C-alpha positions in Angstrom: 2.9 -7.7 -21.4 2.1 -8.5 -17.9 -1.6 -7.6 -16.9 -2.2 -7.8 -13.2 -6.0 -7.8 -12.8 -6.1 -10.9 -15.4 -5.6 -14.7 -15.1 -2.4 -13.9 -16.5 1.0 -12.7 -15.0 0.8 -11.8 -11.4 -3.2 -12.7 -11.4 -2.3 -16.3 -12.4 0.0 -16.5 -9.9 -1.8 -15.5 -6.8 -5.1 -17.4 -8.1 -2.9 -20.7 -7.8 -1.8 -19.8 -4.4 -5.1 -19.3 -3.2 -6.7 -22.5 -4.5 -4.2 -24.4 -2.7 -6.4 -23.2 0.4 -9.7 -21.9 1.0 -8.2 -18.3 2.7 -10.1 -15.7 4.5 -9.4 -13.5 1.1 -11.2 -16.1 -1.1 -14.0 -16.4 1.4 -14.5 -12.8 1.3 -14.9 -12.8 -2.5 -17.6 -15.8 -2.1 -19.5 -14.0 0.6 -19.3 -10.9 -1.7 -21.2 -12.6 -4.3 -23.6 -14.2 -2.3 -24.6 -11.3 -0.7 -25.7 -9.9 -4.3 -28.1 -13.1 -4.4 -29.9 -12.0 -0.6 -31.9 -9.3 0.3 -32.6 -7.5 3.7 -30.7 -8.3 6.7 -28.9 -11.7 5.0 -27.4 -9.2 2.4 -26.3 -6.7 5.1 -25.1 -9.4 7.2 -23.4 -11.2 4.1 -21.7 -7.7 3.0 -20.7 -6.9 6.8 -18.9 -10.4 6.8 -17.0 -10.0 3.6 -15.4 -6.7 5.1 -14.7 -8.4 7.9 -13.2 -11.5 6.2 -10.9 -9.4 4.3 -10.1 -6.6 6.7 -10.6 -7.4 10.5 -10.4 -11.0 11.3 -6.8 -11.9 12.7 -7.8 -15.6 12.0 -8.5 -17.9 9.0 -12.1 -19.1 9.1 -10.7 -22.4 7.6 -8.5 -22.9 11.0 -11.1 -22.0 13.1 -13.1 -24.9 11.5 -10.3 -27.4 11.7 -9.4 -26.7 14.9 -13.4 -27.4 16.2 -13.8 -23.9 17.0 -17.8 -22.1 16.3 -17.3 -19.6 13.3 -19.6 -17.3 15.6 -16.2 -16.5 17.2 -15.5 -14.7 14.3 -16.7 -10.9 14.2 -20.4 -10.1 12.6 -20.5 -14.1 12.3 -24.0 -15.5 13.7 -25.3 -18.7 13.3 -27.3 -18.7 10.1 -23.8 -16.8 8.2 -22.0 -19.7 10.2 -23.7 -22.4 8.5 -23.1 -20.5 4.8 -19.8 -20.1 5.5 -19.1 -24.0 6.8 -20.9 -25.1 3.8 -18.8 -23.2 1.5 -15.5 -24.5 3.4 -16.8 -27.9 2.9 -17.4 -27.5 -0.6 -13.6 -25.5 -1.0 -12.0 -28.4 0.2 -13.5 -31.1 -1.9 -13.4 -28.7 -5.0 -10.2 -27.3 -5.1 -10.0 -27.9 -8.7 -13.0 -26.2 -9.6 -12.6 -23.4 -7.7 -14.0 -20.2 -9.6 -11.5 -17.6 -10.0 -11.4 -14.5 -7.8 -13.0 -11.3 -8.9 -10.0 -9.3 -10.8 -10.9 -6.4 -8.5 -9.7 -8.6 -5.4 -7.1 -10.4 -6.9 -3.8 -10.0 -5.2 -5.1 -8.5 -1.9 -4.0 -9.9 1.4 -6.5 -10.1 4.4 -5.8 -8.9 7.8 -5.1 -12.9 9.0 -2.4 -13.2 6.3 -1.0 -10.3 6.8 -1.0 -10.6 10.5 0.7 -14.5 9.8 3.5 -12.9 7.3 4.4 -9.8 9.2 4.8 -11.9 12.7 7.0 -14.6 10.9 9.6 -11.6 10.6 9.9 -9.6 13.5 13.7 -8.7 12.3 12.3 -6.7 9.5 9.8 -5.1 11.3 12.4 -4.0 14.0 14.7 -3.0 11.2 12.4 -0.9 9.6 13.7 2.9 10.8 10.2 5.0 9.2 7.3 5.5 7.1 7.7 7.3 3.8 4.3 8.4 3.3 1.7 10.3 5.7 -0.7 13.1 5.3 -1.4 15.7 7.7 -4.7 18.7 8.0 -2.7 20.6 5.6 -4.3 18.7 3.0 -7.0 15.7 3.4 -5.4 14.5 6.9 -7.2 14.2 9.9 -4.4 14.9 12.0 -1.8 17.6 12.5 1.8 17.1 11.8 2.8 17.1 15.3 0.4 14.3 16.2 1.0 12.1 13.5 4.8 12.5 14.6 4.1 11.7 18.0 2.3 8.7 17.0 4.8 7.3 14.7 7.9 7.9 17.6 5.1 5.9 19.7 5.6 2.9 17.2 9.1 2.8 17.2 10.0 4.7 14.3 12.9 6.8 13.8 11.5 9.1 11.4 8.1 9.5 9.5 7.7 11.3 5.7 4.9 14.2 5.7 3.5 13.9 2.3 0.6 16.2 1.9 -0.7 16.7 -1.8 0.3 19.1 -4.5 -1.4 21.8 -6.0 -3.2 20.1 -8.8 -5.1 17.8 -6.7 -8.0 20.3 -5.1 -10.2 17.4 -4.2 -7.7 16.8 -1.4 -7.0 20.1 -0.5 -3.5 20.1 -2.6 -1.2 22.9 -1.9 0.8 25.2 -4.1 4.4 25.7 -3.3 3.8 28.7 -0.5 1.5 26.3 1.4 4.7 23.9 1.4 6.6 26.9 2.7 4.5 27.5 5.2 4.2 23.9 6.4 8.1 23.6 5.9 8.2 26.3 9.0 6.2 24.2 11.2 8.1 21.0 10.6 11.4 22.9 11.2 10.1 24.0 14.5 8.8 20.9 15.3 12.3 19.4 15.0 13.2 21.2 18.1 10.4 19.7 20.0 12.3 18.2 23.2 9.8 15.4 23.2 10.8 14.2 19.8 14.3 15.3 19.9 14.9 13.5 22.9 13.7 9.9 21.2 16.0 10.5 18.1 12.9 11.3 15.9 13.2 13.3 12.6 10.2 14.7 10.5 10.8 14.5 7.1 9.7 17.0 4.9 7.9 15.5 1.5 5.1 15.6 -0.8 2.6 13.2 -2.9 2.7 15.2 -6.1 0.5 14.9 -8.9 1.8 13.7 -12.2 0.3 14.2 -14.9 -0.9 11.5 -17.9 2.1 13.0 -19.8 4.4 12.4 -17.4 4.9 15.7 -15.7 4.6 16.6 -12.2 2.8 19.7 -11.2 5.4 21.8 -8.8 8.4 24.0 -9.5 11.4 22.1 -9.9 13.5 24.2 -7.9 10.9 23.9 -5.0 11.1 19.8 -4.9 14.7 20.1 -4.7 14.2 21.8 -0.9 12.1 18.6 0.3 13.6 15.5 1.9 11.6 13.1 -0.5 9.5 13.6 -3.1 6.7 11.1 -4.1 5.0 11.1 -7.6 2.2 9.3 -9.1 -0.9 9.5 -11.2 -4.4 10.9 -9.9 -6.3 10.7 -13.2 -7.3 8.5 -16.3 -7.0 5.7 -13.6 -9.3 3.5 -15.4 -7.8 3.4 -19.1 -7.6 -0.3 -20.1 -5.0 0.3 -22.8 -1.5 -0.3 -21.8 0.2 2.7 -20.1 3.8 1.4 -20.5 4.7 5.1 -22.2 3.2 6.8 -19.4 5.1 5.5 -16.9 8.2 6.2 -18.7 7.7 9.7 -19.0 6.7 9.8 -15.7 10.1 8.1 -14.5 12.4 10.5 -16.8 10.3 13.8 -16.6 8.4 13.5 -13.6 10.7 14.6 -10.9 10.4 12.2 -8.3 12.3 9.9 -5.5 9.5 7.6 -5.0 7.0 6.3 -7.8 3.7 6.1 -5.1 1.2 3.0 -5.4 2.2 2.6 -9.0 -0.8 0.4 -10.2 -3.1 3.0 -8.9 -5.5 0.1 -7.9 -8.0 0.0 -5.1 -9.7 -3.2 -3.9 -13.3 -3.6 -5.1 -13.7 -0.5 -7.0 -10.9 -0.1 -9.5 -8.3 -3.0 -11.5 -5.6 0.0 -11.8 -2.9 0.4 -14.7 -1.9 -2.3 -17.1 1.8 -1.7 -18.4 5.1 -4.1 -19.6 6.3 -3.9 -15.9 9.4 -5.4 -16.7 10.2 -2.1 -18.9 8.6 -0.1 -16.5 10.8 -1.5 -13.3 13.9 -1.5 -15.5 13.4 2.0 -16.1 12.9 3.1 -12.3 16.1 1.1 -11.3 18.3 2.9 -14.3 17.0 6.4 -12.8 17.3 5.3 -9.2 13.6 6.2 -8.8 11.9 3.8 -6.1 8.7 1.7 -6.2 6.3 2.3 -3.2 4.4 -0.5 -1.4 1.5 1.2 -0.4 0.5 -0.1 2.7 -3.3 1.3 2.3 -5.7 -1.9 3.1 -7.6 -1.2 -0.1 -4.0 -0.5 -2.2 -1.5 -3.1 -1.1 0.1 -1.5 -3.9 2.8 -2.6 -5.2 1.5 -6.3 -4.2 3.7 -9.4 -3.6 4.2 -10.7 -7.2 4.7 -7.3 -8.6 7.5 -6.7 -5.9 9.2 -9.8 -6.7 9.5 -8.0 -10.3 10.6 -4.9 -9.3 13.3 -6.6 -7.2 14.7 -8.7 -10.0 15.3 -5.6 -11.9 17.2 -4.2 -8.8 14.9 -1.1 -8.1 14.8 0.7 -4.7 11.8 0.0 -2.6 10.1 2.5 -0.5 7.5 1.7 2.3 4.5 3.9 3.3 1.4 3.6 5.0 -0.5 6.3 2.9 -1.6 7.3 6.7 -4.3 10.0 6.8 -4.8 9.4 10.5 -2.7 8.2 13.7 -4.2 5.0 13.6 -3.3 4.3 9.9 0.3 4.2 10.6 -0.6 0.8 12.0 -0.7 -0.3 8.5 3.0 -0.4 8.2 2.5 -4.4 8.9 1.4 -4.6 5.3 4.8 -3.3 4.0 6.7 -6.1 6.2 4.2 -8.7 5.2 4.6 -8.0 1.3 8.2 -7.7 1.4 8.5 -11.3 3.7 5.9 -13.1 1.3 7.8 -11.8 -1.5 11.1 -13.3 -0.4 13.1 -10.4 -1.4 16.4 -8.9 -0.2 16.2 -5.9 1.8 19.3 -4.5 1.1 17.4 -2.0 -1.2 14.4 -0.8 0.8 15.0 2.9 1.5 13.2 2.6 5.0 16.1 0.4 6.6 18.4 3.6 5.9 18.8 6.2 8.9 17.2 9.3 8.2 20.8 10.8 7.4 21.6 8.3 4.9 18.4 8.1 3.2 18.3 12.2 3.0 21.9 11.7 1.3 20.8 8.8 -1.0 17.6 11.0 -2.3 20.2 14.0 -2.9 22.7 11.6 -4.5 20.3 10.0 -6.9 18.6 13.9 -8.4 19.8 15.2 -11.6 22.6 18.0 -10.9 21.2 21.3 -11.6 
């Protein structure tokens, strides 16, 4: 059984990789631990720095040190903090074999510097990505209207955006019932005739992020789901269970009515380890049923991660890339998906986002079981 989050499987592979060099992701873990030892303004400075090291710094601190540049060039780093980081870099460079393991809640996440470097190494892949297959609007818990999200996606060069708001048994996220989605469908149909979007060849796909019960059942009418362009499904409850959840995943793939399994592990950076399963069995089942597995590009999710993506690809599963954007600015996180694919080194012939819109919709319709 694979158990990402431990030092086995994906966790062990990632830990071995990061120990080869003191990256910002490892530095962030160190700074977070050091913050717990300090008080007052020093603790606050360390807390700001670990977040910046993980999510904001576009350059590796180790690279600045190697180049003789001051670490104070980094966001939120003053003279005292620069000294702390310099001491750590020196120690990490000398004692690589004795480096402590990453906090399991942080294992397998890419820093902003790692994402930018990996994504920039594959400009061909970024250019080939035709769209984004998870986003949210003001119909549920998003901050921007469908029209604004679509315009922003078109401005990024996408040719389509899937609007995938939450389903009815997730009231905390403003989940909608079938009538709510019908009203949204009317608006999307009107927007499909918007001259500004049509002139750019842009298309809005009507989808859903459906809540799937721990028993593996979706919460929406099956006939209604067939009216949607794409159905994402995932778990939103009982996400901290430590025991193996393989049967739960298999039931969801067989019975959940989904086209895409969204953020499969359900992990959150620094907060939630995510569920554990025999991933080989899960990915094989997904491949057999034509259910795509998502790379969720939210910085705190990154789910699937690099190691699990490789394993999913080995089983021949389709891959879907979605930013899980709840605002226009979060659409930029698509580069996390590009970076994950680039680092995993997987072939792209089974990435849904590389299909034109008509081919994507036809693929999804063809994989759905007959009525």
